[in-house]
C-alpha positions in Angstrom: -13.6 99.2 100.0 -15.7 96.1 99.4 -13.3 93.8 101.3 -10.7 93.6 98.4 -7.7 94.7 100.4 -4.7 92.6 99.3 -6.8 90.3 97.1 -5.1 89.2 93.9 -7.0 90.3 90.8 -6.4 89.6 87.1 -7.8 91.9 84.5 -7.6 91.1 80.8 -8.1 93.8 78.3 -6.6 96.0 81.0 -5.5 98.8 78.7 -9.0 99.4 77.3 -11.7 101.7 78.6 -13.6 99.3 80.9 -10.5 97.3 81.8 -8.6 100.3 82.8 -11.5 101.7 84.9 -11.7 98.4 86.7 -7.9 98.3 87.4 -8.2 101.8 88.9 -11.1 100.7 91.2 -9.3 97.5 92.2 -6.1 99.4 93.0 -8.0 102.0 95.0 -9.5 99.1 97.0 -6.0 97.9 97.9 -5.9 94.8 95.7 -2.9 93.4 93.9 -3.7 93.9 90.2 -2.4 91.9 87.3 -2.9 93.8 84.1 -3.1 91.7 80.9 -3.3 93.0 77.4 -1.8 92.4 74.0 0.2 95.6 73.9 2.9 95.9 76.7 3.5 99.6 75.9 -0.2 100.4 76.4 -0.1 98.5 79.7 2.9 100.5 80.9 1.1 103.7 80.0 -2.0 102.5 81.9 0.1 101.7 85.0 1.7 105.2 84.8 -1.6 107.0 84.4 -3.2 105.1 87.3 -0.1 105.7 89.5 -0.1 102.1 90.5 1.9 101.3 93.7 5.2 99.4 93.2 4.9 95.8 94.3 1.1 95.8 94.0 0.8 95.2 90.3 2.1 93.1 87.5 2.0 93.8 83.7 1.8 90.9 81.3 1.6 91.0 77.5 -0.6 88.2 76.2 -2.6 87.1 73.2 -5.8 85.6 74.8 -6.5 83.6 71.7 -3.3 81.6 72.4 -3.8 79.0 75.2 -0.1 79.1 76.0 -0.2 82.8 76.6 -3.2 82.4 78.9 -1.5 79.7 80.9 1.5 81.9 81.1 -0.4 84.9 82.6 -2.1 82.6 85.1 1.3 81.0 86.1 3.0 84.4 86.4 0.3 85.6 88.7 0.5 82.6 91.0 4.3 82.8 91.0 4.2 86.5 91.9 1.3 86.6 94.3 0.6 83.0 95.3 -3.1 82.8 94.4 -5.9 84.3 92.3 -8.9 85.7 94.1 -10.7 87.6 91.3 -10.6 87.2 87.6 -12.1 89.9 85.4 -12.2 88.1 82.1 -12.7 91.2 80.0 -10.6 91.1 76.8 -12.7 91.4 73.7 -13.1 93.1 70.3 -16.0 94.4 68.3 -14.6 93.0 65.0 -15.6 94.3 61.6 -19.0 96.0 61.3 -21.0 94.7 58.3 -24.2 93.1 57.3 -24.3 89.4 58.2 -24.5 88.5 54.5 -21.3 90.4 53.8 -19.4 89.2 56.8 -16.0 87.6 56.0 -14.8 84.3 57.3 -11.6 86.1 58.5 -13.6 88.7 60.5 -15.8 86.0 62.0 -12.8 83.9 63.1 -11.1 86.9 64.6 -14.2 87.8 66.8 -14.8 84.3 67.9 -11.1 83.7 68.7 -10.9 86.7 71.0 -14.4 86.8 72.5 -15.1 83.1 72.9 -11.8 81.2 72.8 -10.1 83.9 74.9 -12.8 83.8 77.5 -12.9 80.0 77.5 -9.1 79.6 77.9 -9.1 82.2 80.7 -11.9 80.3 82.5 -10.2 77.0 82.0 -6.8 78.0 83.6 -8.1 80.3 86.3 -10.8 77.8 87.4 -8.1 75.2 87.9 -6.3 77.5 90.3 -9.4 78.5 92.1 -10.5 74.9 92.4 -7.4 74.1 94.4 -8.0 77.2 96.6 -11.6 76.3 97.0 -12.8 79.8 96.2 -12.8 82.8 94.0 -14.9 85.2 91.9 -14.9 85.4 88.1 -16.6 88.1 86.1 -16.9 87.7 82.3 -17.6 90.6 80.0 -20.6 89.9 77.8 -22.8 92.7 76.4 -26.4 93.9 76.2 -25.8 92.9 72.6 -26.2 89.3 73.8 -29.8 90.1 74.4 -30.7 92.8 72.0 -29.4 93.1 68.5 -26.9 95.8 67.5 -26.9 96.5 63.7 -24.0 95.2 61.7 -22.6 93.3 64.6 -23.8 89.7 64.1 -20.4 88.1 65.0 -20.0 90.2 68.1 -23.6 89.4 69.2 -23.0 85.7 68.7 -19.8 85.8 70.6 -21.3 87.7 73.6 -24.2 85.3 73.7 -21.6 82.5 74.0 -20.0 84.3 76.9 -23.3 84.3 78.8 -23.6 80.5 78.1 -20.1 79.8 79.2 -20.7 81.8 82.4 -23.7 79.7 83.4 -21.9 76.5 82.5 -18.9 77.4 84.6 -21.0 78.6 87.5 -22.9 75.3 87.7 -19.8 73.1 87.3 -17.7 74.9 89.9 -20.1 76.0 92.6 -19.2 73.1 94.8 -15.6 74.5 95.0 -16.8 77.9 96.4 -16.3 79.6 93.0 -18.7 82.2 91.7 -18.9 83.0 88.0 -21.0 85.9 86.7 -21.2 88.0 83.6 -21.8 91.7 83.1 -23.8 92.9 80.1 -22.9 96.6 79.5 -25.1 98.7 77.3 -23.8 101.7 75.2 -20.6 102.8 76.9 -18.1 105.6 76.1 -15.4 103.4 74.7 -13.7 102.8 71.4 -16.4 100.2 70.4 -19.1 102.8 70.4 -17.0 105.3 68.4 -16.6 102.6 65.8 -20.3 101.9 65.7 -21.1 105.6 65.4 -18.7 106.2 62.6 -19.9 103.2 60.7 -23.7 103.8 61.0 -23.5 107.6 60.8 -20.2 108.4 59.0 -21.1 111.9 58.0 -22.5 112.9 61.4 -21.7 110.5 64.3 -23.3 113.0 66.8 -26.7 112.1 65.2 -26.3 108.5 66.1 -25.0 109.4 69.6 -28.1 111.4 70.2 -30.4 108.5 69.0 -28.6 106.1 71.3 -28.9 108.4 74.3 -32.7 108.7 73.6 -33.0 104.9 73.5 -31.5 104.6 77.0 -34.1 105.5 79.8 -31.3 107.1 81.9 -30.6 109.3 78.9 -26.8 108.8 78.6 -24.0 106.5 77.6 -22.4 104.6 80.5 -19.0 105.7 81.6 -16.4 102.9 82.0 -16.4 103.7 85.7 -20.1 102.8 85.9 -19.3 99.4 84.6 -16.3 99.0 86.9 -18.4 99.6 90.0 -20.6 96.6 89.1 -17.4 94.5 88.5 -16.1 95.4 92.0 -19.4 94.4 93.5 -19.4 91.0 91.8 -15.8 90.5 92.8 -16.5 91.2 96.4 -18.1 89.1 99.2 -21.0 91.5 99.1 -22.3 89.5 96.1 -21.7 86.1 97.9 -25.0 84.7 96.9 -24.8 85.7 93.2 -23.5 83.2 90.6 -24.5 82.1 87.1 -26.0 85.6 86.5 -25.7 87.9 83.6 -26.0 91.3 85.1 -27.4 94.1 83.0 -25.5 97.4 83.3 -27.3 99.4 80.6 -29.3 102.3 82.1 -32.6 100.5 81.3 -31.8 99.9 77.7 -33.1 96.3 77.8 -36.1 97.0 80.0 -38.2 98.7 77.3 
C-alpha cells in the first residue's frame, strides 16, 4: 500500500471531494490521518462515512487563513502522533465567478486568503516540523487552471499559479533537509467547483457545458476525486522519492492539446 503504514498524514480541506477521497486512500493504506476543515460537523460526517479506525485519526476544525489556526493543527498533530510524514495542503475555494473587470475586492481577497495565504501558512509550519525530522513529503493542490485559463475565474487562476510558485520555492529551499514538495494540477473533476462553473456558464442547461468539457478532455470524461487521490498517494510515498518541485498534471490530457 505504497509504504504508508503508520505514517502521519495531514489533509486540509478534508471534508471536500478530493480531500475526502485522499483521506480514504490514506486510511486504507494504514496511515494515521489528521482531517482538517473549517466545519467540524462535516469532518465528523466524513469520518463516519469513511469508517475511520479509532485511534488512527484526528479531526481538527481550522480556518486556514488564520495563522494561529494553522499552527494549532500542526501542534495538535505532533502532540497526538509525534511527527508529520505527509502533508496534503489541499484546502481551497473557487471564489465568485465573474468577469475580471467585474471582480470585487472582497471576492479577490477571499480567494487569495484561502488559496495562497492558507497554503503559505501550512507550508511554513509543517516545513519547520519536517526540517527537524529531516524528511517528509508535501503535496499542494494547484490546478490545471494555473496553466490554462478557465472563464470567469481570474482570481482562482492567479491563486493556483501562486501555489505552483510556492511549491517550487519550498522544494528548492528545503531539499537539503530531505523534504520533497510537489503540486498536483487537477483538470475538470466531479466536485462542487465544477458544479458551480457549470451553473454559472450554462445556467439553463448545465449538461450542455458538461458535455463540452468532456469533449475537451482527450480521455473523454471528468476526473473522479479518487483519480486525483491516487496521484496524491504516489507523491506522498517513497515511490516518488526522486520527484520534487514538480507540478504534476492530472487532467486526462486536457493540457496536452
